N, CA, C and O atoms as a GROMACS GRO file, in nm:
protein
  424
    1MET      N    1   1.141  -0.790  -3.143
    1MET     CA    2   1.018  -0.835  -3.086
    1MET      C    3   0.899  -0.802  -3.178
    1MET      O    4   0.895  -0.692  -3.234
    2GLU      N    5   0.805  -0.889  -3.195
    2GLU     CA    6   0.696  -0.865  -3.278
    2GLU      C    7   0.583  -0.792  -3.199
    2GLU      O    8   0.576  -0.797  -3.076
    3ASP      N    9   0.501  -0.727  -3.272
    3ASP     CA   10   0.391  -0.657  -3.216
    3ASP      C   11   0.268  -0.734  -3.243
    3ASP      O   12   0.174  -0.678  -3.299
    4ASP      N   13   0.261  -0.861  -3.206
    4ASP     CA   14   0.139  -0.933  -3.228
    4ASP      C   15   0.030  -0.890  -3.126
    4ASP      O   16   0.060  -0.863  -3.009
    5PRO      N   17  -0.090  -0.885  -3.171
    5PRO     CA   18  -0.192  -0.847  -3.078
    5PRO      C   19  -0.202  -0.950  -2.968
    5PRO      O   20  -0.186  -1.070  -2.990
    6VAL      N   21  -0.231  -0.899  -2.848
    6VAL     CA   22  -0.250  -0.991  -2.735
    6VAL      C   23  -0.399  -1.045  -2.724
    6VAL      O   24  -0.497  -0.971  -2.730
    7GLU      N   25  -0.403  -1.168  -2.709
    7GLU     CA   26  -0.538  -1.228  -2.704
    7GLU      C   27  -0.598  -1.194  -2.565
    7GLU      O   28  -0.540  -1.230  -2.463
    8ARG      N   29  -0.708  -1.126  -2.561
    8ARG     CA   30  -0.772  -1.084  -2.442
    8ARG      C   31  -0.860  -1.195  -2.401
    8ARG      O   32  -0.936  -1.248  -2.482
    9GLY      N   33  -0.851  -1.235  -2.269
    9GLY     CA   34  -0.928  -1.338  -2.216
    9GLY      C   35  -0.883  -1.373  -2.080
    9GLY      O   36  -0.787  -1.312  -2.030
   10ARG      N   37  -0.945  -1.465  -2.016
   10ARG     CA   38  -0.924  -1.499  -1.882
   10ARG      C   39  -0.900  -1.648  -1.868
   10ARG      O   40  -0.974  -1.724  -1.930
   11SER      N   41  -0.806  -1.695  -1.793
   11SER     CA   42  -0.796  -1.833  -1.770
   11SER      C   43  -0.856  -1.863  -1.635
   11SER      O   44  -0.835  -1.786  -1.542
   12GLU      N   45  -0.929  -1.974  -1.621
   12GLU     CA   46  -0.985  -2.002  -1.499
   12GLU      C   47  -0.888  -2.062  -1.402
   12GLU      O   48  -0.801  -2.139  -1.444
   13PRO      N   49  -0.896  -2.033  -1.270
   13PRO     CA   50  -0.804  -2.097  -1.183
   13PRO      C   51  -0.816  -2.244  -1.169
   13PRO      O   52  -0.927  -2.296  -1.162
   14SER      N   53  -0.708  -2.313  -1.164
   14SER     CA   54  -0.708  -2.460  -1.150
   14SER      C   55  -0.720  -2.481  -1.000
   14SER      O   56  -0.694  -2.392  -0.919
   15GLU      N   57  -0.763  -2.611  -0.963
   15GLU     CA   58  -0.778  -2.655  -0.827
   15GLU      C   59  -0.647  -2.650  -0.754
   15GLU      O   60  -0.644  -2.620  -0.634
   16LYS      N   61  -0.534  -2.679  -0.826
   16LYS     CA   62  -0.404  -2.682  -0.768
   16LYS      C   63  -0.340  -2.540  -0.745
   16LYS      O   64  -0.297  -2.502  -0.636
   17SER      N   65  -0.341  -2.466  -0.863
   17SER     CA   66  -0.263  -2.337  -0.852
   17SER      C   67  -0.336  -2.216  -0.802
   17SER      O   68  -0.278  -2.126  -0.743
   18HIS      N   69  -0.458  -2.217  -0.825
   18HIS     CA   70  -0.537  -2.087  -0.786
   18HIS      C   71  -0.480  -1.964  -0.846
   18HIS      O   72  -0.472  -1.861  -0.779
   19VAL      N   73  -0.437  -1.970  -0.975
   19VAL     CA   74  -0.378  -1.867  -1.047
   19VAL      C   75  -0.469  -1.841  -1.168
   19VAL      O   76  -0.513  -1.932  -1.238
   20VAL      N   77  -0.496  -1.709  -1.187
   20VAL     CA   78  -0.562  -1.661  -1.305
   20VAL      C   79  -0.470  -1.569  -1.380
   20VAL      O   80  -0.400  -1.486  -1.322
   21ARG      N   81  -0.472  -1.586  -1.510
   21ARG     CA   82  -0.398  -1.490  -1.603
   21ARG      C   83  -0.490  -1.438  -1.692
   21ARG      O   84  -0.566  -1.511  -1.756
   22THR      N   85  -0.488  -1.298  -1.703
   22THR     CA   86  -0.578  -1.238  -1.800
   22THR      C   87  -0.513  -1.107  -1.847
   22THR      O   88  -0.403  -1.075  -1.804
   23THR      N   89  -0.581  -1.030  -1.936
   23THR     CA   90  -0.527  -0.910  -1.980
   23THR      C   91  -0.639  -0.802  -1.986
   23THR      O   92  -0.747  -0.822  -2.041
   24ILE      N   93  -0.605  -0.687  -1.925
   24ILE     CA   94  -0.701  -0.575  -1.923
   24ILE      C   95  -0.657  -0.473  -2.020
   24ILE      O   96  -0.540  -0.474  -2.061
   25ASP      N   97  -0.739  -0.390  -2.058
   25ASP     CA   98  -0.703  -0.271  -2.145
   25ASP      C   99  -0.617  -0.168  -2.053
   25ASP      O  100  -0.662  -0.121  -1.948
   26PRO      N  101  -0.497  -0.141  -2.099
   26PRO     CA  102  -0.415  -0.054  -2.018
   26PRO      C  103  -0.453   0.094  -2.034
   26PRO      O  104  -0.374   0.182  -2.068
   27ASP      N  105  -0.581   0.109  -2.005
   27ASP     CA  106  -0.634   0.256  -1.997
   27ASP      C  107  -0.648   0.301  -1.855
   27ASP      O  108  -0.715   0.236  -1.775
   28PRO      N  109  -0.584   0.413  -1.821
   28PRO     CA  110  -0.594   0.447  -1.673
   28PRO      C  111  -0.734   0.491  -1.634
   28PRO      O  112  -0.760   0.505  -1.514
   29LYS      N  113  -0.830   0.514  -1.727
   29LYS     CA  114  -0.966   0.551  -1.685
   29LYS      C  115  -1.044   0.408  -1.644
   29LYS      O  116  -1.137   0.408  -1.564
   30THR      N  117  -1.005   0.307  -1.698
   30THR     CA  118  -1.082   0.178  -1.678
   30THR      C  119  -1.005   0.067  -1.600
   30THR      O  120  -1.066  -0.026  -1.546
   31ALA      N  121  -0.877   0.080  -1.597
   31ALA     CA  122  -0.795  -0.029  -1.552
   31ALA      C  123  -0.831  -0.082  -1.407
   31ALA      O  124  -0.834  -0.202  -1.381
   32GLU      N  125  -0.857   0.013  -1.317
   32GLU     CA  126  -0.887  -0.027  -1.181
   32GLU      C  127  -1.016  -0.092  -1.170
   32GLU      O  128  -1.030  -0.189  -1.096
   33HIS      N  129  -1.120  -0.039  -1.244
   33HIS     CA  130  -1.245  -0.106  -1.245
   33HIS      C  131  -1.242  -0.246  -1.300
   33HIS      O  132  -1.304  -0.338  -1.247
   34ASP      N  133  -1.164  -0.261  -1.414
   34ASP     CA  134  -1.151  -0.392  -1.478
   34ASP      C  135  -1.080  -0.492  -1.382
   34ASP      O  136  -1.110  -0.611  -1.386
   35LEU      N  137  -0.993  -0.446  -1.302
   35LEU     CA  138  -0.925  -0.531  -1.201
   35LEU      C  139  -1.018  -0.566  -1.089
   35LEU      O  140  -1.015  -0.680  -1.041
   36LEU      N  141  -1.094  -0.481  -1.050
   36LEU     CA  142  -1.196  -0.508  -0.944
   36LEU      C  143  -1.301  -0.607  -0.994
   36LEU      O  144  -1.350  -0.691  -0.918
   37GLU      N  145  -1.335  -0.597  -1.129
   37GLU     CA  146  -1.431  -0.698  -1.184
   37GLU      C  147  -1.368  -0.837  -1.179
   37GLU      O  148  -1.441  -0.932  -1.150
   38ILE      N  149  -1.246  -0.855  -1.203
   38ILE     CA  150  -1.172  -0.982  -1.204
   38ILE      C  151  -1.190  -1.039  -1.054
   38ILE      O  152  -1.240  -1.148  -1.030
   39VAL      N  153  -1.142  -0.950  -0.955
   39VAL     CA  154  -1.145  -1.002  -0.822
   39VAL      C  155  -1.284  -1.032  -0.776
   39VAL      O  156  -1.304  -1.133  -0.709
   40ALA      N  157  -1.387  -0.948  -0.809
   40ALA     CA  158  -1.523  -0.979  -0.772
   40ALA      C  159  -1.573  -1.098  -0.835
   40ALA      O  160  -1.650  -1.169  -0.771
   41ASP      N  161  -1.536  -1.133  -0.961
   41ASP     CA  162  -1.580  -1.246  -1.027
   41ASP      C  163  -1.523  -1.373  -0.951
   41ASP      O  164  -1.596  -1.469  -0.926
   42LEU      N  165  -1.396  -1.369  -0.916
   42LEU     CA  166  -1.322  -1.468  -0.842
   42LEU      C  167  -1.392  -1.493  -0.701
   42LEU      O  168  -1.405  -1.607  -0.657
   43GLU      N  169  -1.431  -1.393  -0.641
   43GLU     CA  170  -1.497  -1.395  -0.510
   43GLU      C  171  -1.643  -1.441  -0.516
   43GLU      O  172  -1.698  -1.495  -0.420
   44GLY      N  173  -1.706  -1.417  -0.639
   44GLY     CA  174  -1.844  -1.443  -0.647
   44GLY      C  175  -1.932  -1.340  -0.578
   44GLY      O  176  -2.030  -1.374  -0.513
   45VAL      N  177  -1.894  -1.215  -0.594
   45VAL     CA  178  -1.954  -1.102  -0.533
   45VAL      C  179  -1.962  -0.985  -0.625
   45VAL      O  180  -1.903  -0.990  -0.734
   46VAL      N  181  -2.034  -0.874  -0.588
   46VAL     CA  182  -2.029  -0.761  -0.672
   46VAL      C  183  -1.916  -0.670  -0.621
   46VAL      O  184  -1.870  -0.684  -0.508
   47ILE      N  185  -1.875  -0.581  -0.704
   47ILE     CA  186  -1.755  -0.492  -0.671
   47ILE      C  187  -1.782  -0.423  -0.533
   47ILE      O  188  -1.691  -0.416  -0.450
   48ASP      N  189  -1.899  -0.375  -0.509
   48ASP     CA  190  -1.927  -0.294  -0.375
   48ASP      C  191  -1.893  -0.377  -0.252
   48ASP      O  192  -1.863  -0.326  -0.145
   49GLU      N  193  -1.900  -0.513  -0.275
   49GLU     CA  194  -1.877  -0.602  -0.152
   49GLU      C  195  -1.725  -0.629  -0.125
   49GLU      O  196  -1.691  -0.691  -0.024
   50LEU      N  197  -1.636  -0.584  -0.213
   50LEU     CA  198  -1.495  -0.587  -0.198
   50LEU      C  199  -1.441  -0.482  -0.101
   50LEU      O  200  -1.504  -0.377  -0.086
   51PRO      N  201  -1.328  -0.505  -0.034
   51PRO     CA  202  -1.263  -0.404   0.039
   51PRO      C  203  -1.232  -0.286  -0.041
   51PRO      O  204  -1.221  -0.294  -0.163
   52SER      N  205  -1.215  -0.164   0.032
   52SER     CA  206  -1.191  -0.051  -0.038
   52SER      C  207  -1.053  -0.071  -0.120
   52SER      O  208  -0.952  -0.109  -0.061
   53PHE      N  209  -1.054  -0.047  -0.247
   53PHE     CA  210  -0.939  -0.057  -0.331
   53PHE      C  211  -0.846   0.060  -0.299
   53PHE      O  212  -0.725   0.039  -0.289
   54TYR      N  213  -0.897   0.184  -0.282
   54TYR     CA  214  -0.814   0.293  -0.267
   54TYR      C  215  -0.732   0.301  -0.121
   54TYR      O  216  -0.622   0.355  -0.106
   55THR      N  217  -0.804   0.241  -0.026
   55THR     CA  218  -0.740   0.223   0.098
   55THR      C  219  -0.626   0.123   0.100
   55THR      O  220  -0.527   0.140   0.171
   56GLU      N  221  -0.639   0.020   0.020
   56GLU     CA  222  -0.536  -0.085   0.011
   56GLU      C  223  -0.420  -0.056  -0.100
   56GLU      O  224  -0.304  -0.094  -0.080
   57VAL      N  225  -0.456   0.008  -0.207
   57VAL     CA  226  -0.372   0.008  -0.323
   57VAL      C  227  -0.349   0.161  -0.369
   57VAL      O  228  -0.250   0.188  -0.437
   58ASP      N  229  -0.433   0.250  -0.336
   58ASP     CA  230  -0.436   0.388  -0.376
   58ASP      C  231  -0.453   0.399  -0.524
   58ASP      O  232  -0.541   0.332  -0.577
   59HIS      N  233  -0.375   0.481  -0.597
   59HIS     CA  234  -0.396   0.497  -0.744
   59HIS      C  235  -0.284   0.431  -0.830
   59HIS      O  236  -0.263   0.466  -0.947
   60PHE      N  237  -0.214   0.338  -0.770
   60PHE     CA  238  -0.097   0.287  -0.835
   60PHE      C  239  -0.120   0.219  -0.974
   60PHE      O  240  -0.040   0.231  -1.066
   61VAL      N  241  -0.238   0.145  -0.981
   61VAL     CA  242  -0.282   0.097  -1.109
   61VAL      C  243  -0.305   0.205  -1.203
   61VAL      O  244  -0.255   0.194  -1.314
   62GLU      N  245  -0.371   0.302  -1.174
   62GLU     CA  246  -0.403   0.415  -1.260
   62GLU      C  247  -0.271   0.470  -1.313
   62GLU      O  248  -0.252   0.487  -1.433
   63MET      N  249  -0.179   0.497  -1.216
   63MET     CA  250  -0.055   0.560  -1.243
   63MET      C  251   0.033   0.484  -1.338
   63MET      O  252   0.103   0.542  -1.421
   64LEU      N  253   0.027   0.347  -1.325
   64LEU     CA  254   0.103   0.263  -1.421
   64LEU      C  255   0.074   0.288  -1.558
   64LEU      O  256   0.166   0.291  -1.640
   65PHE      N  257  -0.057   0.309  -1.596
   65PHE     CA  258  -0.100   0.337  -1.725
   65PHE      C  259  -0.114   0.485  -1.779
   65PHE      O  260  -0.124   0.511  -1.899
   66GLU      N  261  -0.112   0.570  -1.686
   66GLU     CA  262  -0.122   0.708  -1.717
   66GLU      C  263  -0.006   0.759  -1.788
   66GLU      O  264  -0.026   0.833  -1.884
   67ASN      N  265   0.109   0.732  -1.754
   67ASN     CA  266   0.235   0.774  -1.823
   67ASN      C  267   0.316   0.642  -1.835
   67ASN      O  268   0.408   0.616  -1.757
   68PRO      N  269   0.278   0.561  -1.932
   68PRO     CA  270   0.348   0.424  -1.945
   68PRO      C  271   0.502   0.448  -1.962
   68PRO      O  272   0.550   0.536  -2.033
   69PRO      N  273   0.572   0.360  -1.887
   69PRO     CA  274   0.713   0.359  -1.903
   69PRO      C  275   0.759   0.309  -2.039
   69PRO      O  276   0.675   0.260  -2.115
   70SER      N  277   0.876   0.316  -2.071
   70SER     CA  278   0.937   0.255  -2.190
   70SER      C  279   0.919   0.105  -2.188
   70SER      O  280   0.950   0.043  -2.087
   71PRO      N  281   0.869   0.042  -2.295
   71PRO     CA  282   0.867  -0.100  -2.299
   71PRO      C  283   0.994  -0.174  -2.254
   71PRO      O  284   0.989  -0.284  -2.199
   72ALA      N  285   1.103  -0.110  -2.279
   72ALA     CA  286   1.232  -0.163  -2.240
   72ALA      C  287   1.243  -0.182  -2.085
   72ALA      O  288   1.318  -0.266  -2.037
   73SER      N  289   1.170  -0.105  -2.015
   73SER     CA  290   1.177  -0.119  -1.868
   73SER      C  291   1.106  -0.241  -1.819
   73SER      O  292   1.136  -0.289  -1.709
   74GLN      N  293   1.020  -0.290  -1.890
   74GLN     CA  294   0.929  -0.406  -1.851
   74GLN      C  295   0.871  -0.384  -1.713
   74GLN      O  296   0.878  -0.471  -1.626
   75MET      N  297   0.813  -0.266  -1.695
   75MET     CA  298   0.761  -0.233  -1.564
   75MET      C  299   0.641  -0.318  -1.522
   75MET      O  300   0.556  -0.349  -1.605
   76GLU      N  301   0.634  -0.355  -1.395
   76GLU     CA  302   0.521  -0.427  -1.343
   76GLU      C  303   0.516  -0.390  -1.204
   76GLU      O  304   0.616  -0.348  -1.145
   77ILE      N  305   0.397  -0.405  -1.146
   77ILE     CA  306   0.369  -0.379  -1.003
   77ILE      C  307   0.300  -0.503  -0.944
   77ILE      O  308   0.223  -0.570  -1.013
   78THR      N  309   0.328  -0.534  -0.820
   78THR     CA  310   0.276  -0.644  -0.750
   78THR      C  311   0.225  -0.588  -0.612
   78THR      O  312   0.289  -0.509  -0.543
   79PHE      N  313   0.110  -0.635  -0.581
   79PHE     CA  314   0.046  -0.591  -0.458
   79PHE      C  315  -0.047  -0.700  -0.408
   79PHE      O  316  -0.082  -0.791  -0.483
   80SER      N  317  -0.085  -0.692  -0.282
   80SER     CA  318  -0.188  -0.786  -0.224
   80SER      C  319  -0.314  -0.710  -0.213
   80SER      O  320  -0.311  -0.591  -0.181
   81TYR      N  321  -0.427  -0.772  -0.237
   81TYR     CA  322  -0.560  -0.710  -0.225
   81TYR      C  323  -0.668  -0.827  -0.218
   81TYR      O  324  -0.673  -0.916  -0.303
   82ALA      N  325  -0.747  -0.818  -0.115
   82ALA     CA  326  -0.861  -0.907  -0.092
   82ALA      C  327  -0.829  -1.044  -0.102
   82ALA      O  328  -0.906  -1.118  -0.162
   83GLY      N  329  -0.710  -1.095  -0.044
   83GLY     CA  330  -0.677  -1.220  -0.041
   83GLY      C  331  -0.595  -1.280  -0.166
   83GLY      O  332  -0.568  -1.400  -0.180
   84TYR      N  333  -0.560  -1.180  -0.253
   84TYR     CA  334  -0.492  -1.213  -0.376
   84TYR      C  335  -0.359  -1.138  -0.396
   84TYR      O  336  -0.347  -1.022  -0.359
   85ARG      N  337  -0.265  -1.203  -0.450
   85ARG     CA  338  -0.138  -1.136  -0.484
   85ARG      C  339  -0.156  -1.110  -0.630
   85ARG      O  340  -0.170  -1.202  -0.711
   86ILE      N  341  -0.156  -0.988  -0.662
   86ILE     CA  342  -0.177  -0.944  -0.803
   86ILE      C  343  -0.048  -0.877  -0.873
   86ILE      O  344   0.015  -0.785  -0.820
   87THR      N  345  -0.017  -0.928  -0.989
   87THR     CA  346   0.092  -0.864  -1.062
   87THR      C  347   0.030  -0.806  -1.189
   87THR      O  348  -0.061  -0.867  -1.245
   88MET      N  349   0.078  -0.690  -1.236
   88MET     CA  350   0.028  -0.629  -1.361
   88MET      C  351   0.144  -0.566  -1.418
   88MET      O  352   0.228  -0.510  -1.348
   89ASP      N  353   0.152  -0.574  -1.553
   89ASP     CA  354   0.256  -0.504  -1.627
   89ASP      C  355   0.203  -0.392  -1.707
   89ASP      O  356   0.082  -0.370  -1.716
   90TRP      N  357   0.297  -0.317  -1.768
   90TRP     CA  358   0.248  -0.199  -1.846
   90TRP      C  359   0.167  -0.223  -1.978
   90TRP      O  360   0.109  -0.135  -2.041
   91ARG      N  361   0.171  -0.352  -2.009
   91ARG     CA  362   0.081  -0.388  -2.135
   91ARG      C  363  -0.068  -0.417  -2.095
   91ARG      O  364  -0.157  -0.422  -2.179
   92GLY      N  365  -0.088  -0.439  -1.955
   92GLY     CA  366  -0.215  -0.479  -1.917
   92GLY      C  367  -0.228  -0.628  -1.879
   92GLY      O  368  -0.337  -0.671  -1.842
   93ASP      N  369  -0.113  -0.711  -1.886
   93ASP     CA  370  -0.114  -0.842  -1.843
   93ASP      C  371  -0.133  -0.847  -1.699
   93ASP      O  372  -0.072  -0.768  -1.627
   94VAL      N  373  -0.217  -0.938  -1.648
   94VAL     CA  374  -0.244  -0.952  -1.512
   94VAL      C  375  -0.236  -1.096  -1.464
   94VAL      O  376  -0.286  -1.186  -1.531
   95LYS      N  377  -0.174  -1.117  -1.349
   95LYS     CA  378  -0.164  -1.242  -1.288
   95LYS      C  379  -0.238  -1.235  -1.142
   95LYS      O  380  -0.203  -1.146  -1.065
   96VAL      N  381  -0.323  -1.313  -1.110
   96VAL     CA  382  -0.394  -1.306  -0.989
   96VAL      C  383  -0.372  -1.446  -0.915
   96VAL      O  384  -0.414  -1.550  -0.966
   97VAL      N  385  -0.312  -1.444  -0.805
   97VAL     CA  386  -0.283  -1.569  -0.725
   97VAL      C  387  -0.352  -1.556  -0.595
   97VAL      O  388  -0.338  -1.457  -0.522
   98ALA      N  389  -0.435  -1.666  -0.564
   98ALA     CA  390  -0.511  -1.672  -0.439
   98ALA      C  391  -0.408  -1.701  -0.339
   98ALA      O  392  -0.325  -1.792  -0.352
   99VAL      N  393  -0.416  -1.614  -0.231
   99VAL     CA  394  -0.325  -1.635  -0.106
   99VAL      C  395  -0.411  -1.674   0.020
   99VAL      O  396  -0.356  -1.709   0.125
  100LYS      N  397  -0.539  -1.668   0.008
  100LYS     CA  398  -0.622  -1.716   0.112
  100LYS      C  399  -0.754  -1.775   0.058
  100LYS      O  400  -0.777  -1.777  -0.063
  101ARG      N  401  -0.835  -1.821   0.146
  101ARG     CA  402  -0.964  -1.874   0.092
  101ARG      C  403  -1.051  -1.755   0.053
  101ARG      O  404  -1.038  -1.644   0.107
  102PRO      N  405  -1.145  -1.783  -0.048
  102PRO     CA  406  -1.234  -1.688  -0.099
  102PRO      C  407  -1.316  -1.619   0.014
  102PRO      O  408  -1.341  -1.685   0.114
  103MET      N  409  -1.357  -1.496   0.004
  103MET     CA  410  -1.438  -1.423   0.106
  103MET      C  411  -1.564  -1.504   0.141
  103MET      O  412  -1.608  -1.507   0.256
  104ALA      N  413  -1.620  -1.572   0.035
  104ALA     CA  414  -1.749  -1.653   0.062
  104ALA      C  415  -1.730  -1.758   0.158
  104ALA      O  416  -1.826  -1.801   0.222
  105ASP      N  417  -1.603  -1.809   0.176
  105ASP     CA  418  -1.579  -1.924   0.258
  105ASP      C  419  -1.557  -1.879   0.407
  105ASP      O  420  -1.550  -1.963   0.497
  106GLU      N  421  -1.547  -1.754   0.428
  106GLU     CA  422  -1.508  -1.702   0.564
  106GLU      C  423  -1.636  -1.691   0.647
  106GLU      O  424  -1.630  -1.651   0.764
   0.00000   0.00000   0.00000
């Protein structure tokens, strides 16, 4: 397997799929904030307007990157937060799927 650099960027959700794929820096100190920025951007709000991340998810995102597993394990976590189904892997690849209407529509 080649160690090509991952292109950092975000795909905009399409009208049909409501799926965003992006990559965050797999740094345990910034990963949770980076993820919250993605959700806040999708919702059109500031991070402080989102539900409590720690009540919903605790520190699992931070733990994923604190002691990264072997790449052979292909570790990923999936959880629901603020109306999105979020999947992240040990490299920082993120997939966000809308499972309800945006907060602004409620």
